[in-house]
C-alpha positions in Angstrom: -34.2 -49.9 57.9 -32.4 -46.1 58.0 -32.8 -44.4 61.3 -33.3 -40.5 61.5 -30.2 -39.9 62.5 -28.8 -41.9 58.9 -32.2 -39.7 57.4 -30.9 -36.4 58.3 -27.5 -37.2 57.4 -28.9 -37.7 54.1 -31.2 -34.5 53.4 -28.2 -32.7 54.8 -25.8 -33.9 52.1 -28.4 -33.4 49.3 -29.4 -29.9 50.3 -25.6 -28.8 50.5 -25.2 -30.1 47.4 -28.1 -28.4 46.0 -27.5 -25.1 47.4 -23.6 -25.5 46.0 -24.7 -26.0 42.5 -27.4 -22.9 42.4 -25.3 -20.9 44.2 -24.3 -18.7 40.7 -20.3 -18.1 40.4 -18.8 -14.9 41.1 -16.6 -13.2 38.8 -14.9 -9.3 39.3 -16.9 -7.4 37.0 -15.9 -5.1 33.6 -16.8 -2.5 32.1 -17.3 -3.0 28.4 -16.9 0.1 26.5 -18.3 0.9 23.4 -16.1 0.0 20.3 -15.0 2.9 18.0 -13.8 0.2 15.2 -14.7 -2.8 14.3 -12.6 -6.3 16.3 -9.1 -5.9 15.2 -9.5 -3.0 12.7 -6.7 -0.3 13.7 -6.5 3.5 12.6 -2.5 4.7 12.2 -3.5 8.3 10.5 -6.7 10.4 10.6 -8.3 13.2 8.3 -7.4 16.1 9.8 -7.3 19.9 8.3 -4.5 20.0 5.5 -3.7 16.8 5.8 -6.0 14.2 3.3 -5.1 10.8 4.4 -7.1 8.3 6.2 -4.5 5.2 6.9 -6.1 1.8 8.3 -5.4 -1.7 8.8 -6.9 -5.4 8.8 -6.0 -8.5 9.5 -5.9 -10.4 6.3 -4.9 -13.4 4.9 -3.5 -14.2 1.8 -6.0 -16.0 -0.7 -5.7 -19.6 -0.9 -1.7 -19.5 0.2 -2.7 -18.8 3.4 -3.6 -22.7 4.8 0.3 -23.1 3.4 1.7 -23.4 6.7 -0.8 -25.9 8.3 -0.3 -27.9 5.6 3.4 -27.9 6.3 3.5 -28.1 10.0 3.1 -32.3 10.1 4.9 -32.4 7.2 8.0 -30.7 8.5 7.3 -32.3 11.8 7.6 -35.7 10.4 11.3 -34.9 8.8 12.2 -33.7 11.8 11.5 -36.6 13.9 13.0 -39.0 10.9 16.3 -37.0 10.0 16.9 -36.1 13.8 16.3 -39.6 14.7 19.1 -40.7 11.9 21.4 -38.2 12.5 21.2 -38.4 16.3 22.3 -41.9 16.3 26.4 -41.6 17.5 27.8 -45.0 16.4 30.8 -46.7 18.3 34.2 -45.6 18.0 37.6 -46.1 19.2 39.6 -42.7 20.8 43.2 -41.9 22.2 43.4 -40.4 25.6 45.5 -38.3 26.8 48.3 -40.6 27.4 48.3 -42.4 24.2 45.7 -45.5 25.3 42.9 -46.2 23.5 39.6 -45.7 24.2 36.5 -47.8 22.9 33.3 -45.5 22.8 29.6 -47.3 23.0 27.2 -46.2 20.7 24.7 -43.9 22.1 21.4 -41.7 20.8 20.8 -37.9 21.2 17.9 -35.6 21.0 19.9 -32.6 19.5 19.6 -33.2 15.9 16.2 -33.7 16.3 15.7 -31.2 18.8 17.5 -28.5 16.5 15.5 -28.6 13.1 12.0 -28.9 15.2 13.3 -25.3 16.2 14.7 -24.4 12.9 11.3 -25.6 11.3 9.4 -23.5 14.0 10.9 -20.4 13.0 10.3 -20.8 9.2 6.4 -22.1 9.9 6.1 -18.6 12.0 8.3 -16.6 9.3 5.8 -18.1 6.3 2.4 -17.7 8.7 3.2 -13.6 9.4 4.2 -13.5 5.6 0.8 -14.8 4.4 -1.3 -13.4 7.4 -0.4 -9.9 7.3 -2.3 -6.6 8.2 -3.1 -4.8 5.1 -3.1 -1.0 5.1 -5.6 0.4 3.4 -5.1 4.3 2.6 -7.4 6.3 1.3 -6.5 9.9 0.2 -8.5 12.9 -2.2 -7.7 10.8 -5.4 -6.7 7.3 -4.6 -7.2 4.2 -2.5 -4.6 2.1 -1.8 -5.2 -1.5 -0.6 -1.7 -3.2 0.4 0.1 -2.7 -3.2 -3.1 -2.5 -4.9 -4.0 1.5 -5.9 -7.6 2.7 -7.2 -8.3 6.0 -8.6 -11.2 7.0 -6.5 -13.1 8.1 -9.9 -13.7 4.5 -11.0 -14.5 2.9 -7.0 -18.2 2.3 -5.5 -16.8 1.2 -2.0 -15.1 -2.3 -0.7 -17.2 -5.7 -1.1 -17.7 -9.3 -0.2 -18.8 -10.6 -3.5 -21.4 -9.2 -6.4 -24.6 -9.5 -7.2 -26.1 -10.6 -10.9 -29.8 -10.4 -12.0 -31.5 -11.6 -15.0 -34.7 -10.1 -16.2 -37.3 -10.7 -14.0 -35.2 -13.4 -11.6 -33.6 -13.5 -8.4 -30.8 -12.0 -7.9 -27.5 -14.1 -7.7 -25.3 -13.7 -5.4 -21.4 -14.9 -5.5 -18.8 -14.9 -3.2 -15.2 -15.7 -2.7 -15.0 -18.4 0.5 -12.8 -20.6 1.9 -13.3 -21.8 4.9 -13.7 -19.3 7.8 -12.2 -16.5 5.6 -14.1 -14.2 2.9 -12.2 -12.7 0.2 -12.3 -9.0 -0.3 -13.7 -7.3 -2.8 -13.5 -3.5 -4.9 -16.2 -2.5 -6.8 -14.2 -0.6 -9.1 -15.2 0.3 -13.0 -18.1 -1.9 -14.6 -16.2 -5.1 -13.6 -14.9 -4.7 -10.4 -11.6 -5.9 -9.0 -10.9 -9.2 -6.9 -8.4 -8.6 -4.2 -5.8 -11.1 -2.9 -6.8 -10.6 0.9 -9.5 -12.3 2.7 -10.8 -11.3 6.2 -12.7 -13.5 9.1 -15.8 -13.7 8.0 -17.6 -13.5 10.9 -16.1 -9.8 11.1 -16.1 -9.5 7.0 -19.4 -7.6 6.9 -18.5 -5.1 9.9 -15.4 -4.4 8.1 -17.1 -3.5 4.6 -19.3 -1.0 6.2 -16.5 0.7 8.4 -13.9 0.6 5.3 -16.7 2.5 3.1 -18.1 4.7 5.5 -14.3 5.6 5.9 -14.3 6.4 2.0 -18.2 8.0 2.0 -16.6 10.8 4.5 -13.0 11.3 3.0 -12.8 14.4 1.0 -12.0 13.5 -2.8 -10.0 16.0 -4.8 -11.6 18.9 -6.5 -11.3 17.2 -10.1 -12.3 14.1 -8.9 -15.5 16.0 -7.7 -16.4 18.0 -10.1 -16.9 15.4 -12.3 -18.9 13.7 -10.5 -20.9 16.4 -10.0 -22.0 17.0 -13.4 -22.6 13.4 -13.8 -19.9 12.1 -15.7 -19.1 9.3 -13.2 -19.1 5.5 -14.9 -21.9 3.6 -13.7 -20.8 0.9 -11.3 -22.7 -1.9 -10.3 
């Protein structure tokens, strides 16, 4: 039979646990400021007065090749362990000391070759990752838009896209997007058919990047020749 003392002790423990579990954790408050641009984007040069250049950059990934470092990593680790294990075996040998006497050296194993290979391969993987996941610069001027190493004439551009749609008569539009796992491919609406870019972005932020870039393109001043052509209605029909 449980006594009053035991009952009170048990109740006190239960109340104590409930108090602890119901007490909210306290953290230092952090003031969140509104973002001026999408997460990860950077502005390097803004249009100002006579300077008609807007230069920004986005974190991108080279289409298809971005996966190469992840595929090579376990393969290179296997090579480092196997070759390092073979090269780390030092066989027994006979040497002579300073007095000309023969000295027998027993065989032993060292991890130095394995560690060296792991360090070298890690450096190669880091370099490969850096090359295949670059920050791509987008430069918008009055006449051209340069995305990485691709240059587009502004009089033929219709803005950035994450894909394109096709609609036949009376049918539901079909959407086509270039997706690879967590990445989405960028596309420039250019001329009658558009142009797929080899640069991919995080698909979660992809729509933000496209909307932001199209806003910059729309607000960037065009050259007088291009602007006059557009006003006269000679701009080519874009999809």
